[in-house]
VEXFINU-266332 format. One line per field, with one value per atom (N, C-alpha, C): residue number from 1; atom name; x, y, z. Coordinates in steps of 0.001 Angstrom, whole numbers, plus 524288, in hexadecimal, padded with zeros to 5 digits. Atoms other than C-alpha are relative to their C-alpha. Layout:
N
seq = c(NUM ...) $
atom = c(CA ...) $
u = c(X ...) $
v = c(Y ...) $
w = c(Z ...) $
END
This chain:
84
seq = c(1 1 1 2 2 2 3 3 3 4 4 4 5 5 5 6 6 6 7 7 7 8 8 8 9 9 9 10 10 10 11 11 11 12 12 12 13 13 13 14 14 14 15 15 15 16 16 16 17 17 17 18 18 18 19 19 19 20 20 20 21 21 21 22 22 22 23 23 23 24 24 24 25 25 25 26 26 26 27 27 27 28 28 28 29 29 29 30 30 30 31 31 31 32 32 32 33 33 33 34 34 34 35 35 35 36 36 36 37 37 37 38 38 38 39 39 39 40 40 40 41 41 41 42 42 42 43 43 43 44 44 44 45 45 45 46 46 46 47 47 47 48 48 48 49 49 49 50 50 50 51 51 51 52 52 52 53 53 53 54 54 54 55 55 55 56 56 56 57 57 57 58 58 58 59 59 59 60 60 60 61 61 61 62 62 62 63 63 63 64 64 64 65 65 65 66 66 66 67 67 67 68 68 68 69 69 69 70 70 70 71 71 71 72 72 72 73 73 73 74 74 74 75 75 75 76 76 76 77 77 77 78 78 78 79 79 79 80 80 80 81 81 81 82 82 82 83 83 83 84 84 84) $
atom = c(N CA C N CA C N CA C N CA C N CA C N CA C N CA C N CA C N CA C N CA C N CA C N CA C N CA C N CA C N CA C N CA C N CA C N CA C N CA C N CA C N CA C N CA C N CA C N CA C N CA C N CA C N CA C N CA C N CA C N CA C N CA C N CA C N CA C N CA C N CA C N CA C N CA C N CA C N CA C N CA C N CA C N CA C N CA C N CA C N CA C N CA C N CA C N CA C N CA C N CA C N CA C N CA C N CA C N CA C N CA C N CA C N CA C N CA C N CA C N CA C N CA C N CA C N CA C N CA C N CA C N CA C N CA C N CA C N CA C N CA C N CA C N CA C N CA C N CA C N CA C N CA C N CA C N CA C N CA C N CA C N CA C N CA C N CA C N CA C) $
u = c(7FB50 7CA1D 804DE 7FBB9 7D45D 7FF0C 80269 7CC4F 7FFDB 7FFA7 7CA38 8058D 7FA00 7D97D 80211 7FDAD 7DC58 7FD19 80270 7D251 80284 7FCD2 7D88C 8051C 7FAFC 7E634 7FF52 80089 7E1CD 7FF04 80108 7DBA5 803A8 7FBB6 7E810 803F7 7FBB4 7F0A4 7FDEB 802A6 7E767 8005B 7FFDE 7E717 80517 7FACE 7F61B 80220 7FF78 7F665 7FE59 80330 7EC80 802EA 7FC74 7F4E1 80507 7FB13 800CE 7FFC4 80091 7FB16 7FD96 801E8 7F50F 80479 7FC63 801F4 80285 7FD66 8078E 7FC12 803A1 7FAEE 80072 7FF8C 7FBC6 804A0 7FB35 80990 7FF45 800B7 80604 7FC7A 80325 7FB21 80379 7FBF4 80516 80373 7FC74 80F05 7FD4F 80217 8054C 7FE49 800D2 800B8 80531 7FB8B 80EBD 801D4 7FF16 81079 7FD1E 80512 8040F 8018B 7FEEB 807FF 7FC0D 80459 7FA7F 7FF88 80085 7FA97 804DE 7FA45 80918 7FEB6 80100 804F7 7FC8E 80417 7FA1C 801C2 7FDF1 802D2 8050E 7FB7B 80CDD 8056A 7FACA 81BA1 80064 7FF71 81BF1 7FC1E 803D9 80FE3 802BE 7FDE3 81614 8048E 7FB76 82271 7FD2E 802C3 819D7 7FD4F 8023F 81236 8046F 7FB3B 81F46 80200 7FDC8 823E2 7FBC9 80460 816DD 80061 7FF8F 8177F 804B4 7FB95 82550 7FFA4 800B0 82226 7FBBC 80485 815D2 80245 7FE2A 81DE1 80438 7FC06 828D4 7FC90 803BF 81D49 7FDF3 801B4 817BE 80431 7FC36 823C0 801EB 7FE73 8268C 7FB0F 8040A 81956 7FC2E 8038A 81261 7FBC0 80422 8066D 7FC74 802D4 7FEA6 801F8 7FD3C 808CD 80055 7FF5B 80AF3 7FB0E 8054D 7FCA9 7FE85 8007B 7FBF5 802A9 7FC6D 80779 7FEC4 80128 8035C 7FB23 805B4 7F515 800D4 7FEA1 7FAEF 801C0 7FDA8 802D1 7FBB0 8047A 7F683 7FCF1 802E5 7EF2A 80239 7FD13 7F9A2 7FF3A 80086 7F858 7FA81 80493 7EA32 7FD28 80223 7E782 7FBD7 803F3 7DE57 7FBC6) $
v = c(7FE38 78271 8022E 7FDE6 784E9 80536 7FA52 78FC5 803D6 7FBD4 796BC 80138 7FEEC 795BE 80357 7FD5A 79BB7 8053D 7FB7B 7A607 803A3 7FD22 7A9AD 8019B 7FE8F 7A9C4 8042D 7FBD4 7B259 80552 7FBA9 7BBB0 80224 7FEA1 7BBDD 802D5 7FD3E 7BF0C 80543 7FBB3 7C934 804D3 7FC06 7D039 801D7 7FE83 7D069 80323 7FC98 7D667 8056E 7FACA 7E0BF 802D7 7FC98 7E517 8010E 7FE62 7E5BD 8040D 7FBC0 7EE9E 8052F 7FB84 7F72D 80359 7FDD3 7F9C1 804D8 7FB7D 80326 804CA 7FC5B 80AB1 802A1 7FD7D 80CFC 8030F 7FD19 81124 804AB 7FB27 81ACA 803CA 7FBF8 8208E 8029E 7FD09 82340 802FF 7FCCA 82841 80539 7FB2D 8314D 80420 7FD63 835A7 802B2 7FD85 83868 8045D 7FC2D 840A7 804CE 7FC4E 8483F 80492 7FC84 854E0 800AF 7FFDF 8555F 7FB1F 804B6 8476A 80058 7FFC3 84949 803D7 7FC6C 855C0 7FEDE 8018E 84EC4 7FBDB 80462 8440A 8023F 7FE91 84699 7FC6C 80184 842FE 7FA50 804D4 836AF 7FC12 80366 830F4 7FEB1 8009B 833AD 7FBDE 803A6 82C31 7FA40 80534 8209F 7FE75 8014E 82197 7FDF9 80194 82125 7FB34 80545 8155C 7FBAB 8041A 80DFB 7FF6B 80031 81170 7FC78 802DB 80BC6 7FA32 805C3 7FF94 7FCFA 80210 7FDBE 7FE4E 80138 7FE3E 7FB78 80466 7F51C 7FB35 804D6 7EB19 7FDF7 8014E 7EC99 7FD86 802D6 7E94A 7FA98 8056D 7DD8E 7FC5D 803D1 7D844 7FF89 80026 7DA6A 8043D 7FBD9 7E22E 80117 7FE41 7E0D5 803A7 7FBDE 7E783 804D7 7FB04 7F18F 80353 7FC6A 7F5A6 801AE 7FE23 7F5D3 8050E 7FB4F 7FF78 803E8 7FB79 807C8 8024C 7FE6B 8085C 80381 7FD97 80CB1 80582 7FB16 8173D 803EB 7FC1A 81C5B 80172 7FDBC 81CFE 8038C 7FB71 82518 804C8 7F9E9 82EDD 80194 7FEBA 82EBB 7FF07 800CA 828DB 7FAE2 804B7 81D78 80146) $
w = c(7FC2E 7EC50 7FD6E 802EA 7E2AD 7FDF8 802AB 7DC50 804BD 7FB98 7E933 801C4 7FE5E 7EC47 7FB53 803A2 7DF27 80049 7FFBF 7E0BD 80472 7FB8C 7EDD9 7FF22 80231 7E844 7FCB1 803DA 7DD63 802B5 7FCD4 7E7B9 80298 7FD99 7EF73 7FC80 803E0 7E380 7FDE9 80147 7DF6C 803D9 7FB77 7EC80 8008E 7FFC7 7ED0C 7FBCB 8044A 7DFF8 8014D 7FE55 7E3FF 803C0 7FB53 7F053 7FD39 8020D 7E79C 7FC8E 8031F 7DEE3 80345 7FC83 7E9B0 80265 7FCAC 7F044 7FC7C 80354 7E490 800B9 7FF67 7E54D 804BA 7FAB6 7F414 8009E 7FFB2 7F28B 7FD46 8031E 7E7E7 80356 7FC95 7F073 803AF 7FB5F 7FBAF 7FD8C 802F4 7F1FE 7FE56 80220 7EC79 80441 7FA98 7FA62 8025E 7FDB1 7FE61 7FCBE 80359 7F269 8009B 7FFDC 7F54B 804BA 7FC30 7FD6E 80463 7FD1E 80310 8040C 7FD0B 80875 803A3 7FC79 80DA8 803FC 7FBDF 81478 80481 7FC13 81BFE 8037A 7FC78 821E4 80219 7FDFD 82BD0 7FDED 80210 8289E 80161 7FE70 83121 7FD68 80345 82AEE 7F9DC 805AF 81D3A 7FFCF 7FF88 821D5 8001F 7FF29 8263B 7FA48 8053E 81901 7FC2C 80403 810E0 801C1 7FEA0 8190B 7FECD 800BF 81784 7FABC 8062A 80900 7FDEE 801E2 80721 8028F 7FE12 80F89 7FCEE 80376 80793 7FA4F 8048A 7FB6B 80012 7FF24 80097 7FFFD 80008 80466 7FA1D 8051D 7F6DB 7FC33 8033D 7F04E 801F8 7FE47 7F918 7FF2D 80172 7F4FC 80486 7FAE8 802B9 7FF1F 80160 7FCB1 80410 7FC8F 80877 80468 7FC34 81167 7FD6F 80343 8065E 8000B 800BF 80528 805DF 7FAFE 81490 8007E 7FE5F 815F0 7FCBD 8039D 80A48 80155 7FE04 80ED2 80553 7FC41 81BCE 7FF64 8014B 815D3 7FDCC 8029B 80D6E 804D9 7FB7F 81A58 80380 7FCD5 82173 7FC88 80280 816AD 7FF47 800B2 81721 7FAAA 80636 809B3 8005E 7FF7C 80F33 8038E) $
END
């Protein structure tokens, strides 16, 4: 029983670490797309504002340690840019 509990704990810790490392990659993808004139030209200004807001909120969540929320916000931003 203890062995199963330790395995479950290790899996939870590993998955939290994986989410934490995913956030900067997602932010980088969004930043790169926002710098690309072709991508920006294909998206209307109100959507770009939403993307910038989602990206900022995603970074705040990441810095606060809420990686699940960060990933959700950043993936939504990527979706709005047509990157997913």
